[in-house]
N, C-alpha and C positions, 0 to 999 in steps of 0.2 A: 251420681247418683242413676248417672247414664249407662256406667261401666257394671254397676252393679245390676242391674235391669238387664243388660246385654250376659253377662254371666249366668245370671237365673235363665235366660231364654234357651242357654245353650246345653244348659242342664236338661230342659224341656225336652228337647228335642233328643237327647245323646241316649235315654231309655224308653224302649217300646213298654209298657205293662198293658195290662188287660185289667176289665174293674171285676171281673171275678176271682183276681190274685189278691182282692184287699183282704186285708187281716185284721182291719177294725171293725168292731160293730158299733151299727146305727152310726155309719161316720158322716150323713149329711143330717142329722137330727132331725131326720121325720120323723122317728117313732119318739115316743114319749122318753123323757129321759129317766132311767132308774137307776141300779147300779153300774151300768157302761160307763156312767160319767162321773167326775165329781171336779169341785173348785174347791182349788186349796189356797188359802190368805195367812201369811206370815204373821203372829200378834201384833207387828210393827204396824201395821195398817192403823189407821183411825178409828177407833171403836166407834165413835158417834157416826161416821159417815163412810163405813168401812165400801169395799168392791163388793157388788154384786153381779149375778148374770140373768140371764135372761133367754129364751127362746122369740127368735126375731124373722121376719119376713124380710130377707135379701135383696137388697135395693137393686138387686139387675138381673137373676134368676128367677124371682119370686118364689125359691123354695124356703124350706124354714131355714134357721143359722144359728149359731152360739156367739151371745153377743156378753162381752163384758163391759161393765160401766163404771170407772173409776173417777169417784171426786176428785176435785182438782184441790189437791191441797197440802204442804209441805210433806205431813206425815206420807202420804199415800206417793207423792212424787220423789222421795228420796230411798222408798223399796228398790229392793235389788230385784235384778228380773227373776229370779227362780222363788222372790218372794209370794206371787200371784201367779197361777196357774192351773192349766185343764189337763187332766189327767184320767185315762181309762180307771174302771172301778177298780180292778185289781188285777194281778199278773195274770197273762193268757198263756196257758198250755201251748206249746209247738209240736207239731204232727210227732215231732220225732227229736232227741236230742244233734243239735249241731255237730255235724264229725269233724266241721275244718272251716276258721273264719269266714263268717258268710255276711256281705253286706244288704241292705234294707234302703230303700227307697222312701222315706216320710214326707210326705206332701199336705198343703190344704189351703184353698181360697180363702186369701185374708186379706182386709182394706179397716182402714182405722183414721187418724189424723196423719199428717203429713210429719214423717220423721219416726212416727211410732218403730219400734225396736220388737220383735219377735225371735225367739228360741228354741229349738225344737230338741227332748233328749229323749234317748230310750236306753232303760233298764231291762236288766236281765236278771235281778237277784238283787235281795236288798245291802245298802251298803253303796257310798260315792264310788268306790272301785270299780262298782256290777254296774257302771252307766256310760254312755257316751253322750255328747251332744253335739248339736250345730254351733257355727258363728252366729252371731245375731243378724238377724233380717232387716231390714229397713220395710218396710213398709209405708203406702202411701192411700188417698183418700178412694184410689180408684183398685178395685176388686180385681187381684191376679192370683195367679197358682204358682207360689210357691216351694220348693222343693229343697232337702239335703241328703244327702248317703251317709249313713251311720254302718259301724259295720259291731256286730255283733261275734264273742270268741267262739273257737270248738268247745263244746262241752254246753252252750247252755241249753235250758228246755223249756224256759218260758219268756215272755217279756211285756213289759209295759211301757206307755208312750206318754209324754208329757208337753203340751205347750203353754210355755212360760212368756207372759205379759208383764212382768213386775216393772215398777220406774215409770210406766206412762202415765197420762191423765186423761181422761175422754173415754170414749169406746172404741174396741176391738172387735170385729166380727171376723168369724170361724166358721167355715163352712166345708163338706166334704175333704174332710180328714182323711189319708191313705196310709197304709203302711204296708209294700211292694216288696217281697223277696228277689234281687234282682236276679234274670236268666243267665242262665250261663251262656257266654258269648265267644266265639273263639277271638285267638288275636287280630285277625284279619279283620272280622266284625267291630271290632274295638276300634281299631285305627280306623277303618273307613268313616265310625261316627264322628273320632275326631276330625277326620279330614273334613269332611262333608261341614263341619259347626266352625272351622279354621278361620280366620279374619285378620287381616291384617287391617293396625288402627294407625291411622294417619293425623297429621298435624290438621286441627280443626282449619286452620285458614285453607288447606287444597280441599280439591275434589275425593269425596271419598269412597268414589270408584276409580280412584287413582290415574283417572286419562287428566295430565298436565299439573302432575306435582312441580312444588319446586323445595321445601322442604325434607329434611331429614324425615325418616320414616318414623312415628312415635313408639309403635312396639311391635316387633317379630317377636311371637310367643316361643320361649324355649320350651314349655310344656304345652300339652293338649289335654282334652278331654281323654277318661278313662286311665290316665297315668299313662299317658303318652309324652313322648320325646321328640321335639319337634327340631328339625336343622332344617338351616336355608343357604341357598347357594342363588348366586345372580349369576346370570348369564353376559355382565358386562361391571365386572368388578368396578372399572375405573366412575362410571356411571353411580350405581349404585352397589358398593360393598354388603358385605355377606351379614352386615348388623342391620343395615337400614340405613347407612351414612348414604346423605345423596349429596352427588359433585356435581354439578351442572355442567355442561360441557358449550360448545359453539351452536349448538343446533339439537332439535328435540329428537330424545334420544327413545328408542322403545326396550324395556329392559322385562327381561323375565326371570322372576322370582319363583325358586323352585323350593317347595315345600318337602323337607321327608319327614314323615310321621311313623316314628316306629314305637311298636309293642311288644316287646320282647325281643323275639327273631323276627319279627314281620316288618316289614316298610313297606308304606305308598306315598304317593308322590298327588304333588296338585301344584299346577302352573297359576301365574298369577301375572298378568301383563301390563305394565306398568308405562306412560309416557311420563316423561320428565322435560319438562322447558327449559330450554339454552336459559345458559345464563346474560347473555346478551344475543341479541337480532342486529346485526353488521354494527354492532358495539353498544347498542342501545340498551339499557338495564330496564325500560320500560318495555316489557316484552308480552304485556296483555293490552290489546285495545289501544294502542297509543296514538290512533287516529282516529277512533269513535265510528269504525266500520262498522264491529258488533252495536252500536246504542251506547249504553253509559254503564254499560258491564263493567264492574272492576273502580268504578269511579264514584264517588259521591261529594257531598256536599257538608264541610265544616264551619260550624260556625261557635259563637260565645254567646250564650244564652242570656249571658246580663247586657249585651248590647243589642242583638240581632234576635227578632222572632221568628218564629218555622214560616211564616205566611208573609216575609219579607222581601223572599225570594221565590223564585220558581228555577229549577234543573230542569233543561231538556236536551234533546235531541233534533239539529235542526242544519237543513244544507248549506255547506259553505258558499260563501255569495260569488266567490272565485273560482276555486276548482271544481263545485259541483258535488266534492264528496259531503261522508256526514261529518259532523263537527258536533262541539259541545257547548250550549249556549247555558247563560247563567241571566235570568231577569232581575235586575233589582226594583222593585217597587217602593221600598220605602226608606227614608233617611239618608242613603249616600253611604252608609258603614265605612269605617277608618277600617286602617290595614294594624292587626290582621286580623277583624274578627269575623272576616267570611272568606274560606276559600275552598274551591274545589280543589279535591285532591284524591291520588291514586290507592289503589290496595296495597299493603305493603311487601316491598319484593325481599327476600332474603340475601345476601351472599352467600361462597359457600364456606367459607369460615371466617374468624372475626378477623378484623382489620388489624395488622399488627404497626401500623405506620399511618401516617398523613398521606390523604389521599386528595387527587384533586377532578372536580368534576364538571363538565362541561354541559350548561343546562339551556335546550331552544326551545321555541314554542310560535306556531303561529298565532297572531291575535287580530281582533280587531271589534270596534265597539260602533254604538248609536250615537255616545257623546263620549268627549273625552272623559278618561278613568284613569284612576292609579293601578297598577299590577306587580308583582314582583314574586320572584320566585323563593319555595322553602324547603328546605332539603332536611327532613325529619328522619335523624338515624334514629336506630335503637342498640344502645350498649348490651352488654354479657346480662344485665340485672332488667332487660326491658326497656329500659328507663330512655324517655328524650333527649336526643340529642339534635338541638336546631341552627341550621344554619341559611340566614337568607341573604339575598340579593339583592342589587341596586334596584332602584323602585323606576318602573317605565311609565311612561305617558303614552297612552294610546287614544285613537281618536277613528276615524271610520274609514280610513287605507289601512288594509292588511300589513302587519308589519311580522318579519320574524326576530324574535325577542329573543336577544344570547347573553347570558353571563358563566362566569367561570366561579368555581366557590371551593374552598380550601375545607374538610372536612378530616377533625383529630381521628387519631388510632381510636382502635376499642371499638368497630361498630361492626354489626352482624346482620343489619336488614338497614329500606329506609324505605320511606315514602316520598312521592314528590304532591308539594301544594303549590297551586296559584293563589295567592292571597289577591282578593280584586276588592274596588271598593273606591270612598272620594265623589260618587255620584251614582245618579239613578239612572237606570236604563238598563240596555242589551251589552255583555260581552260575549263575545266567541274565542270559543279555543280550539286547536289543532294542532296535531304532529310533534305532540310529546316527544323530547330525545332528553336523556340525561346518559351519556357516552362520558367514560374514565380519561384523563388527561394524564401528561405526567407532570411533575414541578415544572420543566421548563416551558410545554404548553400555554399552562397557567399563567406562569409567569408573563410569557409573552402577549398572551391575550388581556391581562389586566395592564401591561405597558401599554399599547395598541390604545385602549378605550381611554387610558388618562393620555395620552399624547395629543397635544396643542401646538399649533403652529406661535411661533415667538416674534408675533410682529413690531412691527415699529409706529411710536408714536399714535397716530389716531388712526392707522391703514386697520382695514378689515380684508377678510376671504376676497370680495368679492371689489375693493376699491386699493390696490396695493401701488404707493407710488416709491416705496424705499426697499433697499435690501432691507434680509433679516438673517440673523443665526439660524443654521439647525441644529438640533437637538442631535449629538452622539450616541450619545446613550442613556440609559435609565438604571442609576445604581442604584434603587428600591427596588428592583427586580432582577437587576444582572442581568439586562437585554442591552444590544448594539444595536443603532437604527442607522441605515444609510439612505440616500436619497435619490430620485430618480426623475426626470424629463424629458420628454421626447424634445428631440432638438427643435429651438424656436428660435424666434430673434428677441423673443421678450422676458426672457428668465435664464440665466447661466449659473451653474451648482461649481461654488469653488472653494475648495478648502473649507468645507461646514459651514459656506454662506451661499443664500441665497440671493444672486446678485440679481438686481432688478436694469434692466436695459431700458434704453429709450427707443420706446418706439411708436410709431404715427399713429397707430390706430388700438382702442381697447382691445387686449387679446387675452381668450379664456383659455388656461393651460389646466393637466391635471399634473397635481405634484405628487409623487408615491413616496410612499416613508416604507421600508422593507424592516419588522424589525425582528431580531436573532437571536436564540439562545441555544446553544449547541446544535442541536440538526435540527432543530426546530425554529422556522420563521414564517411570518405572514406580511400582509402589507396593509397600508393604510391611506386614501387617496383622498387629497385634500384639492378639489376645485377652486383655482383662483383665477382672479383677471386683475392682469397689468396695466393698469390706466397710461391711455394716451400721453405725450412728453411734445411742448411746440419746438424745445431744441432738436429734437428727433426730426420733425415736421419740415422744420426750416432746414435741415441739413439735408433731407430727401429732394427738397424742390432745388438745392444749392448742389445737389448732383446730379441731376437729372436736368440743369439747364445746357441747352447749346444752341451755340449759332446755326441761323439756318442760310446755306448756301446755295446758290445758283445752279442748276444742274449742271453733273461734272467737275464741279469744285470741290474742294476737301480747305481740309486749316493751311497745308502744306502747299494748296494751288489755287489760290485766290486772282479769276480773271473779271469778274461782275461782283456789282452791290451784293451786301449782306443784310439780313434782318435780325433787328436784335428785340427779343422780347421784353415788354415795359411792367407786366405781371406775371403770377404765377400760381400752382393750388395753393389752398389755406387759405388765399385771400392775400398773399403775399404779393409787395410790389418790388421791382429792378429797376436801377437807375445802372448809368452805363459811363463810363469813363474811358477814353483812347489814348492810348501812348506809340501809335502806330502810324508813322507821316503819312502812311497812302490811304489809310481809311479812319473815317470820321464817326462821332461817337454816336450820327444816325446810322453806319452803317455804308456809306458812299465811299467807291473804291476808284483808286487812280494809279493806272500801269505805266513804270517807266522801264528803260533797256535792263537795268538788272532787278534781280527780284529781292524784297524789302521785308525784313522780319521785324513784329513789330506785337503791342499786346494790348487788350481790350479786356477792364476789368467789369464785372456785374456786381454791383453794391446791392444783396436780398434782403430785404424787412419782413418779419413778424411779429407783429405788437410792439414789444422793448425789445424783442430780440433780432439784429441783424449779422450777416457773414457774405463775404467776397468770394468769388471767381472768377479767375483768372483764363484766358483764351489768347495762347499765343499761334498770331496767323503769317502768313507767308504769301505775300502777290508774287503773279508770275513773273518771268524774265525773257529777254528778245532772244529770234534765232540763231545768233552767233553765240550768242553764251551759254545755248542750250546745246549747241555743236559741240563748244568746246568744253564741257562738262560731258557729253557721250566719249572724246575722243580719251579724255584722261579715266573713263569710268570701262572703255571695251578691253576683254582680256581675252586668252584664248583659255579653253575651257576642258581639263585635264581630268583622265578618269582617276580613280581613288589612289594612291601612293604613286602618281607620275607627276613630273615637273617639266621644266622645260631643259631641263638638262639632262634628266631622264625619262624618255618616252617610250613607253613600252606598249599602249594599247593605242586607240584612234583616239581624234581630239576633236572638241565640238568649235564651228568656227559657225558663229552667229551670226544669221543674216540682218538682225533689226538689234540695234541698239538705244542709249539711255535717249530719251524724247522725242520716241518715233523716229530714227536717224535708222537709214538703210545703210548697210555694212556688204563689201563685197573683197571678196580674197582670191589673189593669186601668188602660187607658193615655187619657188626655188628648189627645195629641198628633195633631193634624190629620194627618199623613201617616206614622204609623205605627200598627196596630191591635194590639189585645190579644195577636197569636200572634206578634207583630214582624214585619208583614210591611212593608216601608218604600215608599213613591210618593215620586219625585221630581219636583220641578218646574222653573221657572228661576229660582229666587228659593229662600235660605234660610229654613227652618222651623224653630223652637223648640217643644218642649213637654212632658210628665210620663209616665212611666211608673211607677207603685205596686204593689210587690210586697208579697202578704202572707206570714208566713212560720209556721207550724205543727208543733209536738213535744206531740203527745198534748191536752191541753186548755190548754195553753200557746199562745198568738199575739203578733206583733207586726207593722206597717210598718216599708217602705223607699222611700222615693222616689227617681225616677232621673230627670233634665231632660236631654235629647236635640237636637240640632240636627240637619236634613237636608242633604244638599250640593246643586251647582247639578246640571241635567240635561246634560251635553255633546254627546248625540246631535242635540239641536238646532241648537247651535253648529257641528256637523260638516255636518249636513244643507246650512246654509246655506252653507259653505266651498265643497263639492260642488258648487252650484248655481252658483255663481261662476266656476269653474275653465276659462279657455281657452288656446290655443295662439297665440302672434303669428307670424305668415306676413312673410316679405321682401315689399317694397312689389311691387303690380301679381301677387303669389301666391294663393293660398285654399287650401284643403285638397289640391281635386282638379288644381292646377299645382305641384305644388312643386321647383323646381331649386337653391334656397338653401337655407342653414342655418336651422334654426326656433328661436323661440325659448321654451325649456320652465321655465316658473316651477316654484320651487323651496321658495317659503313662501306661503302663500294668508288665506282670511279668516279671524279670530279667532286670527291667528295659528299657524295649520294649518302643516305642515310637509308638501312632498310632494315623492313620488321616483316616476320613470320605468321604464318596461322596453319596449322593442323588439320586435317579432314578426321583423326582419331587423335586425340590428345591423351587417351589412355596408354595407344600403344608408342606413338612419337609425340611429342611436347614442340613446343614454341622454341624451347633454348639448345634443341636436338636430342633428348634424351630419350633413350631407345628403352622402354619396356615390351618381350617377346611374351606371344600368348601362349594358347596348346595350339592353333593353327597358325600357319601363315598368314600374315594380313597385309593390305596393299593399303599405301596409306598416301595422301595426294598431300606436298608441302608449297603453299604457295607464298613468294617472298613481294613485297610490296616495294619498290626502289622510288624513292622520291629525293628531287632538287627542288629547292625553292616549294611553291606551289604547284607544283608538275611530280605525278606521278604516276607509276605503271606496275603491272602486275608479269612475274615470270614461274610457269607452275614446273614442280617436278615429285617426279611418280618413283617411291619406292616400293619396297620390297621386305617387309619384315621376317623373318624366319623363326619358327615357333618352339617353345621349350616345353611341350606336352608330357616326356619322361618324368623333370624334374616338378610339375604340377601334379602329377598322379603319385608318386611317391611322397609327397607332400601330402596331400587326399589321406592315402592310407593311414599315416602314421599319427593324424590327429581324431580319426574315426573314433569316437568311444559311443557307449551304452549311455543312456541318461535316467539317470535313476530320480522317483522322487526324492522329499526332503526327509534326511533322517537314513538312508537304504544308501545301500552299498553293494558291490559284487559280493561280499559275501554274507550279505542280510539283508535278502530282497524279501518286503512284505507286501509291498504295491504292483499296481502295474506298470513297466519298463517302456521308454520309448525308444523306441527302433528307426532311425532317420533314413528317407530315402535317396537323400540326395544330398553327397558330401562336399567338403571342399572344392572349388575350381569346378562345381559343376559336374561333380562324379556322380553316378548312380550307382545306390547300394539296394543290393536284397536279401532278404535273410534267410538261414534256415537255421530250427531249433532242433537237438537232440535231447534236450531238456525237459523230461517226463513232467514237469509245472510248468513248463513256462510255452509259449505258444509262438508261431511265427511270427505274431503280429505285436506280440510284447507282451500278452493277456498272461497274469501269473494267478496260479491257483495253489493255495497254503495247505500244508496237511499236518497232521500230526508232529510227524518229524523234517528235520532239515534234509534237504535234498538237493543235490549240485548234477550240475550238466551243463552241456557248451551251448554257444551259441553261433553260426558261423556268417561273417558277413562277406558279401561278394561286391568289389570296389572296379565298377569300371568307367574307363575313359577313352572313350573312341575304341579303338582295337586292342588299349591297354584294358589286362585286366587281372586281381588277384584277390587272395580271401585272408580273412582275417578273424580269427578264434576268440571268443571269449567266456568263460569259465564262470556261473553264476551259481551263488547257494541261497534256495529259498527258505524262510525263516517257517517258524512252526504257528501252527492254528492254534492260540492259545484258547479262543472260545470251544474249539472240539476239545482240547484237554478240561475244560471246566466243566463241558457237559458230561464228560463221562465221571469225572470228579463227584459230580453232584447223583451222576446214577448211583454211583458206588457208594455212596453216605449211608450209614444205617445207625442207628441208636443200640451201643450193648446194654441187653437187661442184665438181672441176676438171675441166676439159674433157675428153672422153673418160672420164669415169667416173660411176659409179652405185653405189648403197648395198654393192654385191655388188662392188667393183672400185676402192675407195679406197687410193690410194697420197698423198696431198698434202693437206694443209690443208686442210679447211670451212670455208664461208660459214654460222656462227649467228647469224641476225637477233639481235639483242636488243630489237627495237620491233616489231609487228607493226599486222593492218589494224585501224581505229578506236583506233590511239595507242596499242593494248594494248603490255605489258611483258610480255617471255620472259626466264626464267632458264633455265638448263639443268642436268644434273645426268650424269656420264658413270657407266659403271658398271665403265670402264678407265681411270684418267686418268692414267697410263703409254703408254697407249697412242692415247687421244685424248681430249684434255684436253676443259674444260665453256667453253673459248672456240674450239674447234675444230682445236688444235695436234693434228699428225700425225706419231705415232711408229712407222714399221714396227718388228714383231721379226722374228726367223727365222724364225716362221709365222705361217699366217694366224689373224686374231685376230676373233672375232665382238663386237662392243658393243654395248652400249645405250644410247641417246643420250634422255634424257627433257626433255622441253620443258614449262615449267610457264609459261600463258599467264594474262596478270592484267587483269583491267579492271576499274576500280574496288576493291570490296571481293568480287571474287569471280574464280577461278581455276579452270583446268581443266589437265588435262595430257596430252601427246601423246607418244607413243612412237618413237622412230625403231630398228630394228634395221639395224647397217652392217658388212660385212667389209671389214676393213684389210688387205689384203695382204700377204704376207712380204718381205723386201730380202736373202733370204738371196743372190741373184747377185751385189749389189752389196758386200754383205760379204764374200763371198768375192774380188770382182774386189779389194775395196779391200786384203785382208790380203796378197794376190798382190803387189799394188803395193808394199805395205809390206815384206816381209819380206826379209830381206836376213843374209848370214853375219857375225856380228859375232868382227871379227880382234881376237889381241890389239893392245896398244899398241904403233904404231912399225911395224906389220904390214899386207897389203893380202892382195889375189887371189892376186898372184904370188911373195908373198912371206910363205907360211907358215912359221913353224917353232915356234908356240906352239899349246895347245888352242884348239879354235875353239869358238865357243859356237852350236848349234843351236835355232833356236828352236822349242818344240811346240807353242804355241797361240798365238792370237792373238785376241783376244774369245771369239766362240764358233766360228771357225774351226781345226780341228784340223790336225796337221802331222806328217807322218811322211817320215823323211827315208831314202836310200839312196846309198851311195857305191859309185863305181866301183872301188874298190879300199882296204878294209876291213883290210886291213895296215897304211896310212899314215895314211887316215882314218876311223873307225869311225862309227855314226850319230849316234853320243851325242856327236862332237866331239873323239873324244881324237887326238890330233897325234901318229905316231911316225916322226919323220924317214929315211929310209934314207942309203946312203951316197952317191945321186946324187939330183937334183932331179927329184920324181914329177908328173906332171898327174895329177889325181882330178877326176874329176866329180860333183857331188851333188846327186841331185835331191829335190826336195821336191813333196810330193803333199799339196795341200790340200784339205779335205772341211768339208762343211758339210750336215746333212742330208743331200738325194739327190744334191750337187752336188759336183764336186771338177775339181781341175787340176791342174797342175804346173807348177815353174821349176826352169828348170836355172841351176847354179854352176861355172861351173869354175875351179880354184884351182891353184897351183903349191905345192907341199911342198919348201920347199929342204931340199938335204943336210945332214946334221950336223953340221955344221963346231964344233970345240973352239972355248970363247968364248975371246976374247982381251983382253975387258977387262968389267970389271964397272960397271951405272947405277947410281951410287949414289945417282942420283935416284930410285928406284923406291922405292914404297911398298906394303910389305906390306898388307892387307886381309885380316880375319877378323873374319864373323858367325855368331853364333850364339845358339838353337839355330837352325838352317837344317837343314827346313821350320821354320814358324813362326806361332803364329795369334794373337799380341797384340805383344808388343813384340821389338823385334830387338834384340840387343846387338853391338854394332862396336866392334873394335878396330884400330888403326891402326901402322904402325911405326913413324911420326913424326908430329908436331902437321900437322893440317889444318884447315882452316877451313870447310871448306863439305861436305856429304854431300846428295846428290840422289838422289831414289828415279823411275827413269823407266821406263814401261812398253813392252813389245816394240816399239811402235809410234812408241817415241822422246818420246811425251808424258812431260811432267814432271810428277807426282803429290806429289811431297813434298820441302822444300828446308829446310833448316838452317843456321844460319850459325853460327859463336863464333868473336868478332875476336880473340880472344887465341891461337885454336888451342887442338884438346886432339888424346887418343891413344884418348879414349874416350868413346861418344855412345850412347845410349837413344833408340830410334823406335818410338812406335806406330801399328803398320801393322794396327790389328784393324779399321781401316772400308775397308782394301782388299779387292777382291772376292780369291776364290783363284783361284791361276793365277803365273805368273813375274815377277818382277822383276827390275832392271839397278840394283846400287845403285853409286854414284862417291864417291872421294872425290877433292878435287883433281883430278888427270884419269886417277885409275887406277879400275879399275871393276870388278865381281865380281857373278853372280849367285846370287840367294837367290828361293824356293819360300816362299809364303804359302799355311798349308792351307787 
């Protein structure tokens, strides 16, 4: 109903009418009803309760109105719409006969019962063929003006209107009847009216102003008011294409749809600005009010009316108790409904296209409640038939603490849209939700999430996560979802992960840990943290006490030097007890120490007890010895201290002579070695030298000597100096340090087996191996030799001059210089700019001079219509050396210039005495043009002028556009010719006149007419009207009625086409009506049906025939069917024939049939 009303409103605004243009008399029924109006009722109406009419007061405007009252019964209800009608009393004459088809607007104010149907009919003469009706109009109980446009043909001189209401029961009210001739408007005015009334029909879920749509547009009209054509262009085809299909992107897009309304050759445009919401916002498919910032818009509550009443809950906007933003609250006041009978739901969100495969969605939401409540998510998909496809998640229990609820679902393929639902219930009270997010994840993400959700620790025995005593296995994979699982825990003393097992360690105190599982599939991974507690262990406590147990010594004493009594503990941490046993002869179990002349080693053993557990720890202690014993030990331990690499048999560096020995003994030294002083200072000579050092060790009053024999090493520095002085470079014959051209010989071994390494200040000129590379200028190079003996080394520097090779480099640079062409070009075919280098090989300078008319000194190329050759001269310079090099280049042809000339030169060759506006004969359309260009042609009307120039005249002048495409190489250009092909109406008229004949019955002629004759009414496009000089004998339809005497009759045919006409006269003699004397047994009776026909013509004959022939009225054979054995029944397909009259022949008999 909505679309019908809209279309009628459009018609209302499409035509501007004036009240005084109304052709209807008494249109508002204000005057008494006389002959200008009458009601007609078909006899099929109920005779006992027939429809009646009356003049009433219009219920809205208070004026008179015409009312049909139709009693409600089967007879009246089954009437057709034309069986009850209001008509004007008689035909009304127009001011003058219509000279062309003319459109009128017929309208009336109508109301009645909802769904009543009314139709308008406009008649210009008697007979059904002389009337036109509107489509059925559905009216309502509200008065509204309904109009229709109806057209009368040229030649009409009068009119009569009908308002038909048959088939309705009840009351139908009519007022303000109007018939107005449409004013002639320009194409631009008609197009503007259509443009003003043009609207876009959006999906009913989308805003109807186009601001924030998600669905494809329901309708972009292709036709408009006033028989206009409408085309559409989108400013962003990727978002909204020209058909209105919407493809949402990742952000809100603004698209302009431009409608072009065309009436004949006039076009106007109108822009519609549309904003398209994104498919997702940061991946979230809930793109409208997901956080309830805009209140509850786009959200509502859905409930099962069988279990929940409307007053059992309240849906409202609240402030979130934690984040302070807007949220949605559902207050359940009665029943504490069970799932899924009550749900908060979003509006429907469409996808861009029907999903072709299974998809996975992550659904999440913040939620809390005033008391414990149940909640689960529901994904309500819509399939291609808009049927629901429901998927639900696990059930969550929520309470007073705000929680982020998350679950992942699997959705089958074939989904075009969805909505989100949060099913709630199981208690009364308030539940608050916020921040609803639905994002698409891939299967790996889904599997990882579900695997994480299902993952639990596999604890042993009665262990719980907060009371773990035993090691337990760690799950390494979830085969159901194809995930792998790895585990991690921060370094700690309580738990170690080892080969898939969480190994519980013995700890002395309860230890809280985070055990982290990483769940992975493909490139997707996530973690799940288990907060666990490892319980304290008595064995670990005992071990800690044992490990920390110490003997307490007097100041200055240690385990290796006990000189006083020690303290032994008898109790420890964790309520442990300690008992001691002594196996040391000089220390008791109570810690009493006795000192002897010699040191004594022995053990003290402690036994530590905790509950039923115990362990021992042994301490090995040494009691101190006497001074004589210490002196002997100090003497034995004393040694000369050598530097690294030295020893008594090879002293090359100063030695260290200690002044204090073991047990704080005092040491003094006396040297009898010539190369070593009493302080250990060593002097080397070129020979080895041996001698003694004597140490005196003293402790209190005791002392004793110890002698050391040492040998000093050779002085290698002297050897190094000799090797450096002897080193020289070996030059090529005839060369020295200042005239080097050839490679040098650089020694790598010298005097005293010294090794030699070299460095060069310029490796590009002289390498460390002595290889020489000359440059274009003389080069001075410093060569440094490092001479080494053992760890000693010394440098020696040599300066050499390497002479230049400039001429050789210059010649090489000149030989290598080339012009650089773009891809596809060469010296003989230059079509693009060339590159002329300014620097050549070996840093040569290059300058260019061009004598080529089409190439500049900078290499810029200009093309002409001919190839052009010329020279470019390069001058190469290196220092004082200079030389020219000439390059001869040929530029290519400019094919675009040739194409322009060819296009300008192209013309159509017309027949003699014809031009573009007077074409009758075939045209000559060249297929090759100037510069050997190829030419192809396209005709805007192939039926009039073909692409090869053949001309077919029509009955009216025809304007044709011929488009020539001229091509040279890969370039082409179009040239358009507009020509007028003159009509051949006169020729058609002459041909038809020549062809026209009267068709007589078999065996009869113009002078022996007895039977009906056939008078042809049309030949091709030529119409024929017949006149008879004696219609009582021969009618204009060819009916022959013989009289008692022979009668001469003149038949005059008037042939017409367009504005041309002519006549042709036939004189015939109708013979008198004689009684038959015999019967022609050979006459075949032919019947054809249906006649007229549109497709298949059925033919029967009174006897078998072998041939059926169909010819046109000009005698041309169109269809011929043969049957060897003969038959009396034929079916002929005539659907491909044009509309008109044709002649059917069977053997020698013929009849006429008409093709619709």
